[in-house]
C-alpha positions in Angstrom: 6.4 0.8 -71.9 8.7 2.0 -74.7 6.8 3.3 -77.7 8.6 0.9 -80.0 9.0 -2.2 -77.9 10.6 -4.3 -80.6 13.3 -1.7 -81.2 13.9 -1.2 -77.5 14.3 -5.0 -76.9 16.7 -5.2 -79.8 18.9 -2.5 -78.2 18.7 -4.1 -74.8 19.5 -7.5 -76.3 22.6 -6.1 -78.0 23.8 -4.4 -74.8 23.3 -7.5 -72.6 25.0 -9.8 -75.2 28.0 -7.5 -75.5 28.2 -7.4 -71.7 28.1 -11.2 -71.4 30.5 -11.9 -74.2 33.1 -9.5 -72.7 33.4 -11.8 -69.6 36.8 -13.5 -69.6 36.6 -17.3 -70.1 38.1 -18.1 -66.7 35.6 -15.9 -65.0 32.7 -17.4 -66.9 33.8 -20.9 -65.9 33.7 -19.8 -62.2 30.2 -18.3 -62.7 29.0 -21.5 -64.4 30.3 -23.6 -61.5 28.3 -21.5 -59.0 25.1 -21.9 -61.2 25.7 -25.6 -61.6 26.0 -26.1 -57.8 22.8 -24.2 -57.2 21.0 -26.2 -59.9 22.4 -29.5 -58.5 20.9 -28.8 -55.1 17.7 -27.0 -56.2 16.3 -29.1 -59.1 13.8 -31.9 -58.3 15.6 -34.5 -60.5 14.7 -38.2 -60.6 15.7 -41.2 -62.6 14.3 -41.2 -66.1 13.3 -37.5 -66.0 13.9 -35.8 -69.4 15.8 -32.6 -69.0 16.0 -30.2 -71.9 18.9 -27.9 -72.2 20.6 -25.7 -74.9 24.0 -26.0 -76.4 25.9 -22.9 -75.1 25.8 -20.0 -77.6 27.4 -16.6 -77.4 28.7 -16.9 -73.8 25.7 -18.6 -72.3 25.9 -20.8 -69.2 27.3 -24.2 -70.2 25.2 -26.9 -68.6 27.3 -29.9 -69.8 29.4 -30.4 -66.7 26.2 -30.4 -64.6 24.6 -32.9 -66.9 27.4 -35.4 -66.4 26.4 -35.5 -62.7 22.7 -35.7 -63.4 23.1 -38.5 -66.0 24.8 -40.5 -63.3 21.5 -40.2 -61.4 19.5 -41.5 -64.3 18.4 -38.2 -65.8 18.0 -38.3 -69.6 19.0 -35.2 -71.6 17.6 -33.6 -74.7 18.4 -30.7 -77.0 15.9 -28.5 -79.0 15.5 -28.7 -82.8 14.1 -25.9 -84.8 11.5 -27.2 -87.3 10.4 -23.9 -88.8 10.3 -20.2 -88.1 6.8 -20.1 -86.6 6.7 -23.7 -85.2 7.3 -25.0 -81.7 10.6 -26.6 -81.0 10.9 -30.4 -80.7 13.4 -32.1 -78.5 15.7 -35.0 -79.4 17.6 -37.2 -77.0 21.2 -36.3 -76.4 24.2 -38.0 -74.9 27.9 -37.5 -75.4 29.0 -38.8 -78.8 25.7 -38.7 -80.7 25.9 -37.3 -84.3 25.3 -33.5 -84.3 24.3 -31.0 -86.9 24.2 -27.2 -87.0 20.9 -25.4 -87.0 19.5 -21.9 -86.6 22.2 -19.5 -85.4 24.7 -22.3 -85.9 23.6 -24.0 -82.7 24.3 -27.8 -82.5 21.5 -30.3 -82.3 21.2 -34.2 -82.5 20.6 -35.5 -85.9 19.0 -38.9 -85.6 18.1 -39.6 -82.0 14.5 -40.2 -80.8 12.1 -37.4 -80.2 11.3 -37.0 -76.5 9.1 -34.7 -74.4 10.9 -32.9 -71.6 9.8 -32.8 -68.0 12.1 -29.8 -67.2 13.8 -27.2 -69.3 16.9 -25.2 -68.6 16.0 -22.1 -70.7 18.9 -19.7 -71.5 18.5 -16.0 -70.6 19.8 -13.0 -72.5 17.9 -10.9 -69.9 15.3 -11.3 -67.2 12.9 -9.0 -65.3 11.6 -8.9 -61.8 8.3 -10.7 -62.7 10.1 -13.8 -64.1 9.9 -12.4 -67.7 12.6 -13.5 -70.1 14.4 -11.8 -73.0 15.8 -14.3 -75.5 17.2 -13.9 -79.0 13.9 -12.6 -80.4 12.6 -15.7 -82.3 9.9 -16.6 -79.8 10.7 -20.3 -80.0 10.5 -21.1 -76.3 7.3 -19.1 -75.9 5.6 -21.0 -78.7 7.0 -24.3 -77.4 5.9 -23.9 -73.8 2.5 -22.8 -74.9 2.1 -25.8 -77.1 2.3 -28.5 -74.4 -0.9 -30.0 -72.9 1.2 -30.6 -69.8 3.7 -27.8 -69.7 7.2 -28.8 -68.6 8.9 -26.9 -65.8 10.8 -23.9 -67.2 13.9 -22.8 -65.2 15.6 -19.7 -66.7 19.3 -19.9 -66.3 21.7 -17.0 -66.8 24.1 -14.5 -65.1 23.1 -11.9 -62.6 24.4 -9.2 -65.0 21.3 -10.1 -67.2 18.9 -8.8 -64.6 16.8 -5.7 -65.6 13.8 -4.1 -64.1 11.5 -5.4 -66.8 11.5 -6.8 -70.4 7.9 -5.6 -70.7 6.4 -9.0 -71.3 3.4 -9.2 -73.7 0.5 -11.7 -73.5 2.3 -14.2 -75.7 5.5 -14.1 -73.6 5.6 -17.1 -71.1 7.0 -16.4 -67.7 9.6 -18.7 -66.3 8.8 -20.9 -63.3 12.1 -20.1 -61.6 15.3 -18.3 -62.4 18.8 -19.3 -61.3 21.9 -17.3 -61.5 25.3 -17.5 -59.9 24.0 -15.4 -57.0 20.5 -16.7 -56.2 17.7 -19.2 -56.7 14.4 -17.4 -57.3 11.0 -18.8 -57.8 8.3 -17.0 -59.7 5.0 -16.5 -57.9 2.2 -13.9 -58.0 4.1 -12.0 -60.7 7.4 -11.5 -58.9 10.7 -13.2 -58.2 11.3 -14.4 -54.7 14.6 -15.7 -53.5 14.4 -19.1 -52.0 16.6 -21.9 -50.6 17.5 -25.0 -52.6 14.8 -26.9 -50.7 12.3 -24.1 -51.3 13.0 -24.2 -55.0 12.5 -28.0 -55.2 9.2 -27.7 -53.3 8.0 -24.9 -55.6 8.8 -26.9 -58.8 7.4 -30.2 -57.4 4.2 -28.3 -56.5 3.9 -26.9 -60.1 4.6 -30.3 -61.6 1.8 -31.9 -59.5 -0.6 -29.1 -60.5 0.1 -29.4 -64.2 -0.2 -33.2 -64.1 -3.6 -32.9 -62.5 -4.7 -30.2 -64.9 -3.7 -32.3 -67.9 -5.5 -35.3 -66.4 -8.7 -33.3 -66.0 -8.5 -31.9 -69.6 -7.7 -35.2 -71.2 -10.6 -36.6 -73.3 -12.5 -39.4 -71.6 -11.8 -42.9 -72.9 -14.9 -44.9 -73.6 
């Protein structure tokens, strides 16, 4: 582990962001299409599922074309809202045309739509390591948010293959992704490592996690007398 992990991560983050932002727009659109096709076939979507995503920022994968298809299948969409520096994110319903504001980092979010709880999150990656660890922008928002749920939503990290590194040196508070999807591969996270899978393999993996978490939440819920 680097002696100054925060400084090392800051340097890695800057390097990976510069690499991503240097990709020409036409090439990025082609990469996004490959990612969207993989997600379309690999996600266990269903009608009324709430899917959280992030408004694209600094050359991130743009999920909006994919969401048009998923909304046709009855999927509901939501965007994160930052409430405070050390607080978990909340999610508000999103659909094309809702009133939007600008929040932290200038990222768009819905102003007055209902608060919802996501079933599945598409989590943007600045970088990712071989154990399913994620490097974000350094605010820790997604780690706090995922840790705050009694029934944790599925977390699928989404980014480009150029973001892959050996490790981001995750700490105890860093939450691993359940899967990672790039333009080149679908990968599930299991036993502390990434494993490439087919689209059906990813769906089975995520559905299994969803069932396990639902059962765990049911067992931990206080008894009603």
